[in-house]
C-alpha positions as CSV (number, residue, x, y, z in Angstrom):
1,X,-22.2,4.9,17.0
2,X,-19.2,6.9,15.7
3,X,-16.0,6.1,17.5
4,X,-13.8,8.8,18.9
5,X,-10.6,9.8,17.1
6,X,-8.6,8.3,19.9
7,X,-10.4,4.9,19.8
8,X,-9.8,4.7,16.1
9,X,-6.2,5.6,16.3
10,X,-5.6,3.1,19.1
11,X,-7.2,0.3,17.0
12,X,-5.2,1.2,14.0
13,X,-1.9,1.0,15.9
14,X,-3.0,-2.2,17.7
15,X,-3.6,-3.8,14.3
16,X,-0.3,-2.7,13.0
17,X,1.5,-4.2,16.0
18,X,-0.1,-7.5,15.4
19,X,0.8,-7.4,11.8
20,X,4.5,-6.7,12.5
21,X,5.1,-10.3,13.5
22,X,3.9,-11.5,10.1
23,X,5.6,-9.0,7.8
24,X,8.9,-7.2,7.5
25,X,9.3,-4.4,10.0
26,X,8.7,-0.8,9.1
27,X,10.7,2.1,10.4
28,X,7.8,3.7,12.3
29,X,4.3,2.5,12.5
30,X,2.7,5.4,14.3
31,X,0.9,8.3,12.7
32,X,3.2,11.3,12.7
33,X,0.7,13.9,13.7
34,X,1.4,17.1,15.6
35,X,-0.3,16.6,18.9
36,X,1.1,13.2,19.6
37,X,3.2,14.9,22.3
38,X,4.5,11.8,24.1
39,X,5.4,10.2,20.8
40,X,3.4,7.0,21.4
41,X,0.8,5.3,19.3
42,X,-2.1,7.7,19.6
43,X,-3.3,11.1,20.4
44,X,-5.2,10.9,23.7
45,X,-5.4,12.3,27.2
46,X,-1.9,11.3,27.9
47,X,-0.7,13.8,25.4
48,X,-2.5,16.6,27.2
49,X,-0.8,15.5,30.4
50,X,2.5,15.4,28.6
51,X,2.1,19.0,27.2
52,X,1.1,20.2,30.7
53,X,4.4,18.7,31.9
54,X,6.4,20.5,29.2
55,X,4.8,23.8,30.2
56,X,5.6,23.0,33.9
57,X,9.2,22.1,32.9
58,X,8.9,18.6,34.1
59,X,8.8,16.9,30.7
60,X,11.2,17.3,27.8
61,X,9.9,18.9,24.6
62,X,9.2,16.5,21.7
63,X,9.0,16.8,18.0
64,X,5.2,16.5,17.9
65,X,4.3,18.4,21.0
66,X,3.5,21.6,19.2
67,X,0.0,20.5,18.3
68,X,-1.0,23.7,16.5
69,X,2.4,24.0,14.9
70,X,2.9,27.7,15.8
71,X,6.5,27.4,17.1
72,X,5.4,27.5,20.8
73,X,4.2,24.9,23.3
74,X,1.5,26.3,25.4
75,X,-2.1,26.1,26.5
76,X,-3.2,26.5,22.9
77,X,-1.6,23.1,22.1
78,X,-3.7,21.5,24.8
79,X,-6.8,23.0,23.2
80,X,-5.7,21.6,19.8
81,X,-5.2,18.1,21.2
82,X,-8.6,18.2,22.7
83,X,-10.1,19.1,19.3
84,X,-8.1,16.3,17.6
85,X,-9.4,13.8,20.2
86,X,-13.0,14.9,19.6
87,X,-12.5,14.9,15.8
88,X,-13.3,18.6,15.6
89,X,-10.0,20.2,14.6
90,X,-10.1,22.8,11.9
91,X,-6.4,22.4,11.1
92,X,-4.2,19.3,11.2
93,X,-0.5,19.2,10.8
94,X,1.3,16.0,10.0
95,X,4.5,14.6,8.5
96,X,3.7,12.8,5.3
97,X,5.4,9.7,3.7
98,X,8.1,11.9,2.1
99,X,9.0,13.4,5.5
100,X,7.3,16.7,4.5
101,X,5.4,18.7,7.1
102,X,2.0,19.6,5.8
103,X,-0.9,21.6,7.4
104,X,-4.4,20.8,6.2
105,X,-7.7,22.7,6.8
106,X,-10.3,20.3,8.1
107,X,-12.7,18.8,7.2
108,X,-11.6,17.7,3.8
109,X,-14.4,17.4,1.2
110,X,-12.6,17.9,-2.2
111,X,-9.6,15.8,-3.1
112,X,-7.3,15.4,-6.2
113,X,-5.3,12.1,-6.2
114,X,-2.5,13.3,-8.5
115,X,-0.1,10.5,-7.6
116,X,0.7,7.3,-9.5
117,X,-2.5,5.3,-8.9
118,X,-2.1,4.3,-5.2
119,X,-3.9,7.3,-3.9
120,X,-6.8,6.9,-6.2
121,X,-7.5,3.2,-5.4
122,X,-7.0,3.9,-1.7
123,X,-9.7,6.6,-1.7
124,X,-12.1,4.1,-3.3
125,X,-11.2,1.5,-0.7
126,X,-11.7,4.0,2.1
127,X,-15.2,4.8,0.8
128,X,-14.1,8.4,-0.1
129,X,-14.6,8.2,-3.8
130,X,-17.2,10.9,-3.5
131,X,-14.5,13.4,-2.5
132,X,-12.5,12.9,-5.7
133,X,-12.9,15.9,-8.1
134,X,-10.1,15.0,-10.7
135,X,-8.0,12.1,-11.8
136,X,-4.6,11.9,-13.5
137,X,-3.9,10.5,-16.9
138,X,-2.5,7.2,-15.5
139,X,-5.8,6.5,-13.8
140,X,-7.7,7.6,-16.9
141,X,-5.8,5.2,-19.1
142,X,-5.4,2.2,-16.8
143,X,-8.6,2.3,-14.8
144,X,-11.1,3.5,-17.5
145,X,-9.8,3.6,-21.1
146,X,-8.2,0.2,-21.4
147,X,-10.4,-2.4,-23.1
148,X,-12.5,-4.7,-21.1
149,X,-9.9,-7.4,-21.4
150,X,-7.7,-5.3,-19.1
151,X,-8.4,-6.0,-15.5
152,X,-9.1,-2.8,-13.5
153,X,-11.1,-3.2,-10.2
154,X,-11.4,0.6,-9.9
155,X,-13.5,0.6,-13.1
156,X,-16.0,-1.8,-11.5
157,X,-15.9,-0.2,-8.1
158,X,-16.2,3.5,-9.2
159,X,-17.4,3.8,-12.8
160,X,-18.9,7.2,-12.1
161,X,-15.4,8.7,-11.8
162,X,-14.4,8.0,-15.4
163,X,-15.5,11.4,-16.7
164,X,-13.7,13.5,-14.1
165,X,-11.3,16.1,-15.3
166,X,-7.8,14.9,-16.3
167,X,-5.2,16.7,-14.1
168,X,-2.2,15.5,-16.1
169,X,0.6,13.1,-15.3
170,X,1.8,12.3,-11.8
171,X,5.3,13.7,-12.7
172,X,3.9,16.6,-14.8
173,X,0.5,17.7,-13.3
174,X,-1.6,20.3,-14.9
175,X,-1.5,23.0,-12.3
176,X,-4.2,25.2,-13.8
177,X,-6.7,22.3,-14.0
178,X,-5.9,21.3,-10.4
179,X,-6.4,24.8,-9.2
180,X,-9.7,25.2,-11.0
181,X,-11.0,22.1,-9.2
182,X,-10.6,23.9,-5.8
183,X,-9.4,20.9,-3.9
184,X,-8.9,21.0,-0.1
185,X,-5.9,18.6,-0.5
186,X,-3.9,17.1,-3.2
187,X,-2.2,13.7,-2.9
188,X,1.1,13.0,-4.7
189,X,3.5,10.1,-5.1
190,X,6.0,10.0,-2.2
191,X,9.1,9.2,-4.3
192,X,8.8,12.6,-6.1
193,X,8.4,15.2,-3.3
194,X,9.7,17.9,-5.6
195,X,6.6,17.6,-7.7
196,X,4.5,17.9,-4.5
197,X,6.4,21.0,-3.5
198,X,5.8,22.5,-6.9
199,X,2.1,21.9,-6.8
200,X,1.8,23.3,-3.3
201,X,3.9,26.4,-4.1
202,X,2.1,27.1,-7.4
203,X,-1.6,26.8,-6.3
204,X,-1.4,27.2,-2.5
205,X,-3.2,24.0,-1.7
206,X,-1.7,21.4,0.8
207,X,-0.1,18.4,-1.0
208,X,0.4,15.2,1.0
209,X,2.9,12.6,-0.3
210,X,1.8,9.0,0.0
211,X,2.8,5.6,-1.3
212,X,1.5,2.1,-0.8
213,X,4.1,0.0,1.0
214,X,2.4,-3.4,1.0
215,X,1.4,-4.3,4.5
216,X,2.8,-1.3,6.4
217,X,-0.6,0.4,5.8
218,X,0.8,3.8,6.5
219,X,-1.0,5.1,3.4
220,X,-4.4,3.9,4.5
221,X,-3.9,5.5,7.9
222,X,-2.8,8.9,6.6
223,X,-5.5,9.1,4.0
224,X,-8.1,7.8,6.4
225,X,-7.2,10.4,8.9
226,X,-7.3,13.2,6.4
227,X,-10.6,12.2,4.8
228,X,-12.4,11.4,8.0
229,X,-12.5,7.6,7.2
230,X,-10.4,6.3,10.1
231,X,-13.0,3.7,11.0
232,X,-12.9,2.2,7.5
233,X,-9.1,2.2,7.5
234,X,-9.1,0.4,10.8
235,X,-11.6,-2.1,9.5
236,X,-9.5,-2.9,6.4
237,X,-6.3,-3.2,8.4
238,X,-7.9,-5.4,11.0
239,X,-9.4,-7.6,8.3
240,X,-6.0,-7.9,6.6
241,X,-4.4,-8.8,9.9
242,X,-6.8,-11.6,10.4
243,X,-6.3,-13.0,6.9
244,X,-2.5,-12.9,7.3
245,X,-2.8,-14.6,10.6
246,X,-4.8,-17.4,9.0
247,X,-1.8,-18.1,6.8
248,X,1.1,-17.5,9.2
249,X,-0.5,-19.7,11.9
250,X,0.5,-22.5,9.5
251,X,3.6,-21.1,7.7
252,X,5.3,-19.9,10.9
253,X,5.7,-23.5,11.9
254,X,7.5,-24.5,8.7
255,X,11.2,-25.0,9.2
256,X,13.5,-23.0,7.0
257,X,14.7,-26.1,5.3
258,X,11.2,-26.8,4.0
259,X,10.6,-23.3,2.7
260,X,11.1,-22.9,-1.1
261,X,13.6,-20.4,-2.3
262,X,11.8,-17.9,-4.5
263,X,13.1,-15.6,-7.2
264,X,10.8,-13.0,-8.7
265,X,11.3,-11.6,-12.2
266,X,10.2,-7.9,-12.4
267,X,8.7,-6.6,-15.6
268,X,8.2,-3.0,-14.4
269,X,9.2,0.3,-15.8
270,X,9.4,-0.9,-19.4
271,X,12.3,-3.3,-18.9
272,X,11.7,-7.0,-19.1
273,X,14.7,-9.2,-18.4
274,X,15.1,-12.4,-16.5
275,X,17.9,-10.7,-14.5
276,X,15.6,-7.9,-13.2
277,X,14.2,-8.8,-9.8
278,X,12.2,-7.5,-7.0
279,X,13.4,-6.7,-3.5
280,X,10.9,-6.9,-0.7
281,X,7.5,-8.5,-1.4
282,X,5.7,-9.4,1.8
283,X,3.4,-12.2,0.4
284,X,6.4,-14.4,-0.4
285,X,7.5,-14.4,3.3
286,X,3.9,-14.6,4.7
287,X,3.2,-17.7,2.5
288,X,6.2,-19.5,3.8
289,X,8.8,-18.8,1.1
290,X,12.2,-17.3,1.1
291,X,12.7,-14.3,-1.2
292,X,16.3,-14.9,-2.3
293,X,16.7,-11.3,-3.5
294,X,15.3,-9.6,-0.4
295,X,18.6,-8.9,1.3
296,X,20.3,-8.1,-2.0
297,X,17.8,-5.4,-2.9
298,X,17.5,-2.7,-0.2
299,X,14.0,-1.5,-1.2
300,X,10.7,-2.8,-2.4
301,X,11.7,-1.7,-5.9
302,X,13.6,-3.7,-8.5
303,X,17.2,-3.9,-9.7
304,X,19.3,-5.8,-12.2
305,X,21.3,-8.8,-11.1
306,X,23.6,-11.2,-13.0
307,X,22.6,-14.7,-14.2
308,X,25.5,-15.9,-12.1
309,X,23.7,-14.5,-9.1
310,X,20.5,-16.4,-10.0
311,X,22.5,-19.6,-10.4
312,X,24.1,-19.0,-7.0
313,X,20.7,-18.4,-5.4
314,X,19.4,-21.6,-7.2
315,X,15.7,-20.8,-6.5
316,X,13.1,-23.6,-6.2
317,X,10.4,-21.4,-7.7
318,X,10.5,-18.5,-10.2
319,X,7.7,-16.1,-10.3
320,X,7.2,-13.8,-13.4
321,X,5.6,-10.4,-12.8
322,X,2.4,-10.0,-14.8
323,X,-0.4,-12.4,-15.2
324,X,-2.1,-11.1,-18.3
325,X,-1.1,-11.6,-21.9
326,X,0.9,-10.5,-23.8
327,X,3.9,-11.4,-21.6
328,X,7.2,-9.5,-22.1
329,X,8.7,-12.6,-20.5
330,X,6.8,-15.9,-20.7
331,X,7.1,-19.1,-18.7
332,X,8.6,-20.7,-21.8
333,X,11.2,-18.0,-22.1
334,X,12.5,-18.9,-18.7
335,X,12.2,-22.6,-19.1
336,X,14.1,-22.5,-22.4
337,X,16.9,-20.1,-21.2
338,X,20.1,-22.1,-21.8
339,X,21.9,-20.3,-19.0
340,X,19.3,-21.4,-16.4
341,X,19.0,-25.1,-17.1
342,X,20.7,-26.1,-13.8
343,X,18.4,-24.0,-11.6
344,X,16.0,-26.1,-9.6
345,X,12.9,-24.1,-10.6
346,X,13.7,-24.7,-14.3
347,X,14.7,-28.3,-13.9
348,X,11.4,-29.0,-12.1
349,X,9.4,-26.7,-14.4
350,X,8.3,-24.7,-11.4
351,X,7.9,-21.3,-13.0
352,X,4.6,-19.4,-12.7
353,X,3.1,-16.0,-13.3
354,X,2.3,-13.7,-10.3
355,X,0.5,-10.4,-10.1
356,X,2.9,-8.4,-7.8
357,X,2.2,-4.7,-8.2
358,X,0.5,-3.0,-11.1
359,X,1.1,0.8,-11.1
360,X,1.7,0.8,-7.4
361,X,1.1,-1.9,-4.9
362,X,-2.5,-2.7,-4.0
363,X,-2.8,-4.2,-0.5
364,X,-6.0,-6.0,-1.6
365,X,-4.3,-7.9,-4.4
366,X,-1.2,-8.4,-2.3
367,X,-3.3,-10.0,0.4
368,X,-5.0,-12.3,-2.1
369,X,-1.6,-13.2,-3.5
370,X,-0.6,-14.5,0.0
371,X,-3.1,-17.3,-0.4
372,X,-2.1,-18.0,-4.0
373,X,1.6,-18.3,-2.9
374,X,0.7,-20.4,0.1
375,X,-1.0,-23.0,-2.0
376,X,1.7,-22.8,-4.6
377,X,4.6,-23.1,-2.2
378,X,3.0,-25.7,0.2
379,X,0.4,-27.6,-1.7
380,X,0.1,-30.4,0.9
381,X,-0.5,-27.9,3.8
382,X,-3.0,-25.9,1.8
383,X,-4.7,-28.6,-0.2
384,X,-8.2,-27.7,0.9
385,X,-7.7,-24.0,0.3
386,X,-10.0,-22.4,-2.3
387,X,-7.8,-19.4,-3.1
388,X,-10.2,-18.1,-5.7
389,X,-13.1,-18.0,-3.3
390,X,-10.9,-16.2,-0.7
391,X,-9.6,-13.9,-3.4
392,X,-13.1,-12.9,-4.3
393,X,-13.9,-12.3,-0.6
394,X,-10.8,-10.1,-0.1
395,X,-11.4,-7.9,-3.2
396,X,-15.1,-7.5,-2.3
397,X,-14.1,-6.4,1.1
398,X,-11.7,-3.7,-0.3
399,X,-13.7,-2.7,-3.4
400,X,-17.3,-3.6,-2.6
401,X,-17.7,-5.6,-5.8
402,X,-18.4,-9.3,-6.1
403,X,-16.4,-11.6,-8.3
404,X,-13.4,-9.3,-9.0
405,X,-10.8,-12.0,-8.4
406,X,-12.5,-14.6,-10.6
407,X,-12.7,-11.9,-13.3
408,X,-9.0,-11.3,-12.9
409,X,-8.2,-15.0,-13.4
410,X,-10.6,-15.2,-16.4
411,X,-8.5,-12.5,-18.1
412,X,-5.1,-13.9,-17.1
413,X,-2.7,-16.8,-17.8
414,X,-2.0,-17.3,-14.1
415,X,-2.1,-20.9,-12.8
416,X,-5.6,-21.9,-11.6
417,X,-6.6,-24.9,-9.6
418,X,-9.5,-26.9,-10.7
419,X,-12.5,-26.7,-8.4
């Protein structure tokens, strides 16, 4: 039986609250949808009562009380909230991940994921691949045109999308092609809202900015709401929550003195240097490690640091972004660096490859990497863990294809335990 919109929203937020204990806090874990009048975790009967209170001058107006977004708070907002609760709304107004207010005609049947790659893979994971009518050139190249030696789970999960029209780059989309596809909504990469505004202004179609932020899952929630796949979003978030809890049940008991200090080398954006590092990366913390750069870097992106800083951090483990050859920075490059010979990770030859993100952060591979890190950081505690088997399970859950993780390892130089 199909769950009501309220039930699904409540489950989504309940899952996010449980997840908060295991991962770094997010600024706001609730869906920012107009109609959430009392500004809590869901749109429900309490929002109707709250709007009635605003009309009666017994409640204060809130930012999201204007459910139909017409500049007034009245009985029509109550009617809109009732439609949202029933999943029968014809318009939905929300605040996207770039803090832009967007109104969408519902239901949504035709979608163009014009962003980096996050939006495309998320639609596949939500079971909404049939709504995609065009793909950008990043997706064309990295999901479909790379040789078979390049690991691309989207290629296995949705091979039928390879021939869709190319809508250009995520920073320079082809407006004419997008317009010709007659999408109901376009998704764009949240860090470049000006591009989203340009698309929306040019072709008159709502553009929603999204971005994968590891285990915040805001992207899954927003795209699930828009595409009518809230139940699938809730299913994936609950599954991830359970998997993370499997690990944190053990790692939360590890004293800080027994947690390895971890330094990650970032190889993104065409720059590969030992001194380029990541900021936030949830799997390190979940697996019982200490990300030495997390407080130094204020975002989940990457920055340059000095070798003196690396020496001062003195990490026990160094992780190199990128598991498949050829490597811009290899394990041997790090081990032979004359400036790093006093670092614990180098002295103990504890340098390994890690996947991290690949054209955006995939929550499925991030989740699987939690198990890899747990076994790598704490081999005694996770001695019986078959991380390859669990990795296959996780990727099948998100992509619906068996053996994806094993295939990834077959194509990589990443450390692999004998089974």
